[in-house]
C-alpha positions as CSV (number, residue, x, y, z in Angstrom):
1,M,0.0,0.0,0.0
2,L,2.8,2.4,0.9
3,A,4.5,1.6,-2.4
4,V,1.3,2.5,-4.3
5,V,1.1,5.8,-2.5
6,V,4.7,6.6,-3.3
7,A,4.2,5.7,-7.0
8,L,1.0,7.9,-7.2
9,G,2.8,10.8,-5.5
10,A,5.8,10.5,-7.9
11,G,3.5,10.3,-10.9
12,A,1.6,13.4,-9.8
13,L,4.9,15.3,-9.3
14,L,6.1,14.4,-12.8
15,L,2.8,15.4,-14.3
16,T,3.0,18.8,-12.5
17,V,6.6,19.3,-13.8
18,E,5.5,18.5,-17.3
19,R,2.6,20.9,-17.2
20,Q,4.8,23.7,-15.8
21,I,7.6,23.2,-18.4
22,G,5.0,23.2,-21.2
23,Y,3.4,26.4,-19.9
24,Y,6.8,28.0,-19.7
25,A,7.6,27.0,-23.3
26,R,4.3,28.5,-24.5
27,E,4.9,31.7,-22.6
28,A,8.4,32.0,-24.0
29,S,7.1,31.6,-27.5
30,D,4.4,34.2,-26.9
31,G,6.9,36.6,-25.5
32,M,9.1,36.4,-28.6
33,L,6.1,37.0,-30.8
34,R,5.1,40.0,-28.8
35,A,8.6,41.5,-28.9
36,E,8.9,41.0,-32.7
37,S,5.4,42.5,-33.2
38,S,6.4,45.5,-31.1
39,V,9.6,46.1,-33.1
40,L,7.7,46.1,-36.4
41,A,4.9,48.3,-35.1
42,A,7.6,50.8,-34.1
43,E,9.1,50.7,-37.6
44,Y,5.6,51.5,-39.1
45,A,5.1,54.3,-36.7
46,D,8.5,55.8,-37.5
47,L,8.9,55.0,-41.2
48,G,5.4,54.3,-42.5
49,L,4.3,51.5,-44.8
50,S,7.4,51.4,-46.9
51,G,9.6,51.2,-43.8
52,L,7.4,48.4,-42.4
53,T,7.6,46.3,-45.6
54,D,11.4,46.8,-45.8
55,A,11.7,45.7,-42.1
56,I,9.6,42.6,-42.8
57,A,11.8,41.7,-45.8
58,R,15.0,42.4,-43.8
59,H,13.8,40.3,-40.8
60,R,12.6,37.5,-43.1
61,G,16.0,37.3,-44.8
62,S,16.8,34.6,-47.3
63,D,17.1,31.7,-44.8
64,A,15.0,28.7,-45.9
65,D,13.9,28.2,-42.3
66,P,13.7,31.7,-40.8
67,P,12.9,32.2,-37.1
68,Y,9.8,34.3,-38.0
69,R,7.4,34.4,-40.8
70,Y,5.1,37.4,-41.6
71,L,1.9,38.6,-43.3
72,L,0.8,42.2,-43.8
73,T,-2.6,43.0,-45.2
74,D,-4.5,46.2,-45.9
75,K,-8.0,47.0,-44.8
76,T,-9.5,45.1,-47.8
77,G,-7.5,41.9,-46.8
78,H,-5.1,42.1,-49.7
79,R,-1.5,40.9,-49.1
80,L,1.0,43.7,-48.9
81,S,4.0,41.7,-47.6
82,G,5.0,38.3,-46.2
83,D,4.5,34.7,-47.2
84,L,2.0,33.4,-44.6
85,P,-1.4,32.3,-46.0
86,L,-4.2,34.9,-45.9
87,Q,-6.3,32.9,-43.4
88,A,-3.7,33.7,-40.7
89,A,-4.9,37.4,-40.7
90,R,-7.7,36.8,-38.2
91,I,-7.9,38.6,-34.9
92,G,-7.7,36.2,-32.0
93,Q,-6.2,33.4,-34.0
94,A,-3.2,31.8,-32.2
95,S,-1.9,29.3,-34.8
96,V,-2.0,28.5,-38.4
97,T,-1.0,25.4,-40.5
98,V,1.4,25.8,-43.4
99,P,2.3,23.2,-46.0
100,E,6.1,22.6,-46.1
101,D,8.5,20.5,-48.3
102,F,11.1,18.7,-46.2
103,D,13.6,16.4,-47.9
104,G,11.2,16.0,-50.8
105,T,8.3,15.1,-48.5
106,R,5.4,17.5,-48.2
107,H,4.0,17.8,-44.7
108,V,1.9,20.3,-42.7
109,E,3.6,22.5,-40.1
110,R,1.8,24.3,-37.3
111,L,3.0,27.8,-36.5
112,A,2.2,29.9,-33.5
113,T,0.9,33.4,-34.6
114,R,0.3,36.8,-33.1
115,V,-2.0,39.3,-34.9
116,T,-1.5,43.0,-34.4
117,Q,-3.9,45.7,-35.7
118,L,-2.1,48.8,-37.0
119,P,-3.4,52.2,-38.0
120,D,-5.1,52.6,-41.3
121,G,-6.7,49.1,-41.1
122,L,-3.5,47.2,-41.5
123,L,-3.1,43.8,-39.9
124,L,0.4,42.5,-39.1
125,V,0.8,38.8,-38.4
126,V,4.0,37.4,-37.0
127,A,4.4,33.6,-36.7
128,T,7.1,31.3,-35.4
129,D,7.7,27.6,-35.7
130,S,6.2,25.8,-32.7
131,F,7.7,22.4,-33.6
132,D,10.3,22.6,-31.0
133,V,7.8,23.5,-28.3
134,Q,5.5,20.6,-29.4
135,Q,8.4,18.2,-29.6
136,L,9.5,19.3,-26.1
137,R,6.0,18.7,-24.7
138,H,5.8,15.3,-26.5
139,R,9.1,14.2,-25.0
140,L,8.1,15.5,-21.6
141,G,4.9,13.5,-21.9
142,R,6.7,10.3,-22.7
143,F,9.3,11.0,-20.1
144,T,6.5,11.5,-17.5
145,I,4.8,8.2,-18.5
146,W,7.9,6.1,-18.5
147,S,9.3,7.7,-15.4
148,G,6.0,7.1,-13.6
149,I,6.0,3.5,-14.6
150,A,9.7,3.1,-13.5
151,I,9.1,4.8,-10.2
152,A,5.9,2.7,-9.6
153,A,7.8,-0.5,-10.5
154,F,10.8,0.5,-8.2
155,A,8.4,1.4,-5.4
156,L,6.5,-1.9,-5.7
157,I,9.6,-4.1,-6.0
158,G,11.3,-2.2,-3.2
159,G,8.2,-2.4,-1.0
160,Y,8.0,-6.2,-1.7
161,L,11.7,-6.7,-0.8
162,V,11.5,-4.6,2.3
163,G,8.2,-6.4,3.3
164,R,9.9,-9.8,2.8
165,V,12.8,-8.7,5.0
166,F,10.4,-7.4,7.6
167,L,8.3,-10.6,7.6
168,R,11.4,-12.7,7.8
169,R,12.6,-10.8,10.9
170,L,9.1,-10.9,12.3
171,A,9.1,-14.7,11.8
172,T,12.3,-14.8,13.8
173,V,10.6,-12.9,16.6
174,N,7.6,-15.3,16.5
175,R,9.9,-18.3,16.8
176,S,11.5,-16.7,19.8
177,I,8.0,-16.1,21.3
178,D,7.1,-19.8,20.6
179,R,10.2,-20.8,22.5
180,I,9.3,-18.5,25.4
181,I,5.8,-20.0,25.5
182,D,7.3,-23.5,25.5
183,G,9.1,-22.7,28.7
184,D,12.5,-21.4,27.6
185,S,13.0,-18.7,30.2
186,E,16.3,-17.6,28.8
187,E,15.0,-16.8,25.4
188,R,14.7,-13.1,24.4
189,L,13.2,-11.3,21.5
190,P,15.7,-10.3,18.7
191,M,15.9,-6.7,17.4
192,I,13.8,-6.2,14.3
193,G,16.0,-3.4,13.1
194,F,13.4,-1.3,11.2
195,G,13.8,1.9,13.1
196,P,14.4,2.9,16.7
197,E,10.7,2.6,17.6
198,F,10.7,-1.2,16.9
199,D,14.0,-1.6,18.8
200,D,12.7,0.3,21.8
201,L,9.6,-1.9,21.8
202,T,11.7,-5.0,21.7
203,R,13.9,-3.8,24.5
204,N,10.9,-3.0,26.6
205,L,9.3,-6.4,26.0
206,N,12.6,-8.1,26.9
207,R,12.7,-6.1,30.1
208,M,9.1,-7.1,30.9
209,L,10.1,-10.8,30.2
210,E,13.1,-10.5,32.6
211,R,11.0,-9.0,35.4
212,K,8.2,-11.6,34.8
213,D,10.8,-14.4,34.9
214,A,12.4,-13.0,38.0
215,A,9.0,-12.8,39.7
216,M,8.0,-16.4,38.6
217,E,11.4,-17.7,39.7
218,A,11.1,-16.1,43.1
219,L,7.6,-17.5,43.5
220,R,8.7,-21.0,42.4
221,Q,11.7,-20.7,44.7
222,V,9.5,-19.8,47.7
223,S,7.1,-22.7,46.9
224,T,10.1,-25.1,46.6
225,D,11.8,-23.8,49.7
226,I,8.5,-24.2,51.7
227,A,7.9,-27.6,50.4
228,H,11.5,-28.7,51.1
229,D,11.6,-27.1,54.6
230,L,8.3,-28.8,55.5
231,R,9.1,-32.1,53.9
232,T,12.3,-32.6,55.9
233,P,10.6,-32.6,59.4
234,L,7.7,-34.6,58.0
235,T,10.1,-37.2,56.7
236,R,11.8,-37.4,60.1
237,L,8.4,-37.7,61.8
238,H,7.4,-40.4,59.3
239,Q,10.5,-42.3,60.0
240,R,10.0,-42.1,63.8
241,L,6.4,-43.3,63.4
242,E,7.6,-46.2,61.3
243,R,10.2,-47.2,63.9
244,L,7.4,-47.1,66.6
245,Q,5.2,-49.1,64.3
246,A,7.9,-51.7,63.8
247,S,8.7,-51.9,67.6
248,G,5.1,-52.4,68.6
249,A,5.2,-49.7,71.2
250,G,2.2,-47.5,71.7
251,D,-1.2,-47.8,70.3
252,P,-0.9,-49.6,66.9
253,D,-4.1,-48.1,65.4
254,S,-3.0,-44.5,66.3
255,I,0.5,-45.1,64.9
256,D,-0.9,-46.6,61.7
257,A,-3.2,-43.6,61.3
258,A,-0.4,-41.2,61.8
259,V,1.8,-43.0,59.3
260,E,-0.9,-42.9,56.8
261,Q,-1.4,-39.1,57.3
262,T,2.3,-38.4,57.0
263,N,2.3,-40.4,53.8
264,G,-0.5,-38.2,52.5
265,L,1.4,-35.0,53.5
266,L,4.6,-36.2,51.9
267,A,2.7,-37.1,48.7
268,T,1.2,-33.7,48.6
269,F,4.6,-32.0,48.9
270,E,6.0,-34.3,46.2
271,A,3.1,-33.3,43.9
272,L,3.7,-29.6,44.6
273,L,7.3,-29.9,43.8
274,R,6.6,-31.9,40.7
275,I,4.0,-29.4,39.4
276,G,6.4,-26.5,40.1
277,S,9.2,-28.2,38.1
278,I,6.9,-29.0,35.2
279,E,5.5,-25.5,35.0
280,G,9.1,-24.2,35.0
281,G,9.7,-26.2,31.8
282,V,11.8,-29.0,33.4
283,G,11.3,-32.2,31.4
284,R,11.1,-30.7,27.9
285,R,14.8,-31.7,27.4
286,R,13.7,-35.3,27.6
287,F,11.1,-35.0,24.8
288,A,11.3,-37.7,22.2
289,P,8.8,-39.6,20.0
290,V,6.5,-41.6,22.2
291,D,4.2,-44.4,21.0
292,L,1.1,-43.2,22.7
293,S,-0.9,-46.3,21.6
294,E,1.6,-48.7,23.2
295,L,1.8,-46.5,26.4
296,L,-2.0,-46.5,26.8
297,D,-2.2,-50.2,26.2
298,R,0.4,-50.8,29.0
299,I,-1.5,-48.5,31.4
300,H,-4.7,-50.3,30.6
301,A,-3.2,-53.7,31.2
302,A,-1.7,-52.5,34.5
303,Y,-4.8,-50.9,35.9
304,L,-7.4,-53.5,34.6
305,P,-7.1,-55.7,37.7
306,V,-7.2,-52.6,40.0
307,V,-10.4,-51.3,38.4
308,E,-12.0,-54.7,38.6
309,D,-11.1,-55.1,42.2
310,S,-13.0,-51.8,42.8
311,G,-16.1,-53.2,41.2
312,Q,-15.8,-51.1,38.0
313,T,-15.1,-52.0,34.4
314,F,-12.2,-50.7,32.3
315,I,-12.5,-50.7,28.5
316,A,-9.9,-49.5,25.9
317,H,-10.4,-48.3,22.4
318,H,-6.9,-47.4,21.2
319,A,-5.9,-46.6,17.5
320,A,-2.6,-48.3,16.6
321,G,0.6,-46.4,15.6
322,V,-0.2,-43.0,17.1
323,T,3.1,-41.3,18.1
324,V,3.5,-37.9,19.8
325,I,6.5,-35.9,20.9
326,G,6.8,-35.8,24.7
327,D,8.2,-37.2,27.9
328,P,7.0,-40.8,28.3
329,D,7.2,-40.8,32.1
330,L,5.2,-37.5,32.4
331,L,2.6,-38.8,29.9
332,A,2.2,-42.0,31.9
333,Q,1.8,-39.9,35.1
334,L,-0.9,-37.9,33.3
335,F,-3.0,-40.8,32.3
336,T,-2.6,-42.8,35.5
337,N,-3.7,-39.7,37.4
338,L,-6.9,-39.5,35.3
339,I,-7.6,-43.3,35.7
340,E,-7.0,-43.2,39.5
341,N,-9.2,-40.1,39.7
342,A,-12.0,-42.1,38.0
343,I,-11.5,-45.1,40.3
344,V,-11.6,-43.0,43.5
345,H,-14.5,-40.7,42.6
346,T,-17.0,-43.1,40.9
347,P,-19.1,-45.8,42.6
348,P,-18.9,-49.5,41.9
349,G,-20.5,-50.5,38.6
350,T,-19.0,-47.5,36.8
351,H,-17.7,-48.1,33.3
352,I,-14.3,-46.4,32.7
353,V,-13.2,-46.0,29.0
354,S,-9.7,-45.1,27.6
355,R,-9.8,-43.9,24.0
356,L,-7.2,-42.9,21.5
357,H,-8.2,-41.8,18.0
358,I,-7.3,-39.4,15.2
359,V,-9.2,-36.2,14.4
360,G,-7.7,-34.6,11.2
361,A,-4.0,-34.2,12.0
362,E,-4.5,-34.3,15.8
363,A,-4.1,-37.2,18.2
364,V,-7.0,-37.2,20.7
365,A,-6.9,-39.2,24.0
366,E,-9.8,-39.4,26.4
367,I,-10.4,-41.0,29.8
368,C,-14.1,-41.1,30.4
369,D,-16.5,-42.6,32.9
370,N,-20.3,-42.7,33.4
371,G,-20.1,-41.7,37.0
372,P,-21.7,-38.7,38.7
373,G,-19.6,-36.2,36.7
374,I,-18.8,-32.6,37.5
375,P,-21.3,-29.7,37.2
376,F,-20.6,-27.3,34.3
377,D,-19.7,-24.3,36.4
378,E,-17.0,-26.3,38.2
379,R,-15.2,-27.8,35.2
380,E,-12.5,-25.1,34.9
381,K,-11.9,-25.1,38.7
382,V,-11.0,-28.8,39.0
383,F,-7.7,-28.2,37.3
384,R,-6.6,-25.7,40.0
385,R,-4.3,-26.7,42.8
386,F,-6.0,-27.9,46.0
387,Y,-9.5,-27.5,44.5
388,R,-11.8,-30.2,45.8
389,R,-15.6,-30.5,45.4
390,D,-17.8,-30.8,48.4
391,A,-18.7,-34.3,47.4
392,S,-15.0,-35.3,47.4
393,R,-14.1,-34.0,50.8
394,N,-14.4,-37.4,52.4
395,T,-12.0,-39.1,49.9
396,E,-8.2,-39.3,50.0
397,G,-6.1,-36.7,48.2
398,A,-5.2,-33.0,48.3
399,G,-6.8,-31.8,45.1
400,L,-3.5,-31.9,43.1
401,G,-4.1,-34.8,40.7
402,L,-5.9,-32.9,38.0
403,A,-3.6,-29.8,38.5
404,L,-0.7,-32.1,37.7
405,V,-2.6,-33.4,34.6
406,A,-3.1,-29.8,33.4
407,A,0.6,-28.9,34.0
408,I,1.8,-31.9,32.0
409,A,-0.7,-31.2,29.2
410,A,0.5,-27.6,29.0
411,L,4.1,-28.7,28.9
412,H,3.3,-30.9,25.9
413,Q,1.2,-28.1,24.3
414,A,-1.9,-30.3,24.4
415,D,-5.4,-29.0,25.1
416,C,-6.9,-30.4,28.3
417,T,-10.6,-30.0,28.2
418,I,-13.9,-31.5,29.6
419,P,-16.2,-31.7,26.5
420,D,-19.8,-30.7,26.8
421,G,-22.5,-33.3,26.7
422,A,-20.4,-36.1,28.0
423,M,-21.9,-38.6,30.4
424,G,-20.2,-38.6,33.7
425,L,-16.7,-37.1,33.5
426,C,-14.6,-37.1,30.3
427,V,-11.2,-35.5,30.2
428,R,-9.9,-35.0,26.6
429,L,-6.3,-34.4,25.7
430,T,-5.7,-33.0,22.2
431,F,-2.2,-33.2,20.8
432,H,-1.8,-30.8,17.9
433,R,0.2,-31.2,14.7
434,S,3.4,-29.9,16.3
435,S,3.2,-32.6,19.0
436,A,1.6,-35.5,17.1
437,I,3.6,-37.4,14.4
438,D,3.2,-40.5,12.3
439,Q,-0.5,-40.7,12.9
440,V,-2.7,-43.4,11.4
441,T,-5.8,-42.7,9.5
442,D,-7.7,-46.0,10.2
443,A,-8.5,-45.1,13.8
444,P,-11.6,-46.7,15.3
445,K,-14.8,-44.6,15.5
446,H,-15.9,-43.0,18.8
447,H,-17.6,-45.5,21.1
448,D,-20.3,-44.4,23.5
449,L,-20.2,-45.6,27.1
450,P,-22.1,-48.9,27.6
């Protein structure tokens, strides 16, 4: 768009210059005719008719191409002197055409004229060749057209090249932003280099990123320090309780209950530390192709007896050959958390289904059940840390299982959602094209819960 504006502006400038030069050429030609007419009128005033005709003959000379040509007529319109055609002797006429022979070729030449009325009814016509002026205007017109085309082409090509360079540098900035989103806290935006305004913006954004990273690191460090500081005395307490439990001293039931509670507290702190490390991007260095089909098959085989012991059923519908980029241990943690969540929070007789299929270029995994489900207004809250529904207060856990699931999904750039209209609870993980590779196209169709 800017190139088009520049081209239009340059064309308008060239057109204005052409018009001004043409106007100047016409004015110069008219000035010469006025001066010549004034000289001859003065000759007539001083020397009379004979002096005027002598002056015309003298000014005309014997040159085949004189600078001026003349016509003098009396009041009856008869020629008294000069070689211009009689039709040139008309008041107000500014030009006349005259046939000419040039190199044996006859052509018509246009002359610029000036008609002056003298005393006694005489008309004096002075003409000059306007070919040079017309040629100049013609050349200026062509120069304006071709220059306009050249400037427009230069502006468009230059704008295209500059735009390509700008878009290439902008793509570099976008790649840096993607790395920052992926958890690379040391990545910074490169300078675009298209003026101080862009560089100032880049510097300010980098300063903002540095302050944000410093604040997040301080927050993670505080959380880690608290977890470590509390875990140490809890570990010592747990060890003492285990020694008491082994020695048989004290009330066995109370000691067993205390050991179980310390186990829960230690598990909570371990989960907090793990969530903090995952949110900080730890684990991305271990990313590699993971056969998600084989991973889910192994998890299904491992948890099938556990689910059956709880009085529930566990069904698997896994497409074969689905591979994603990720950390196999973290992905196993994600799906085991979802399965254990379904086991704990659904009654006996519940059907639990593990699905893996392909939607377009995306791998979609789901862990679903036909249990009581979660109300719509609480679906976003269940992925928060320590969030527990009122109906789950009497079950084990600290409300960190689904928070860990969300953190692992975010690390893998997978969407973690609870789809609408699902019976019970269904958690869907969508691995996008950048994370899913080597996907099969003959995945089984979606199966409803029995």
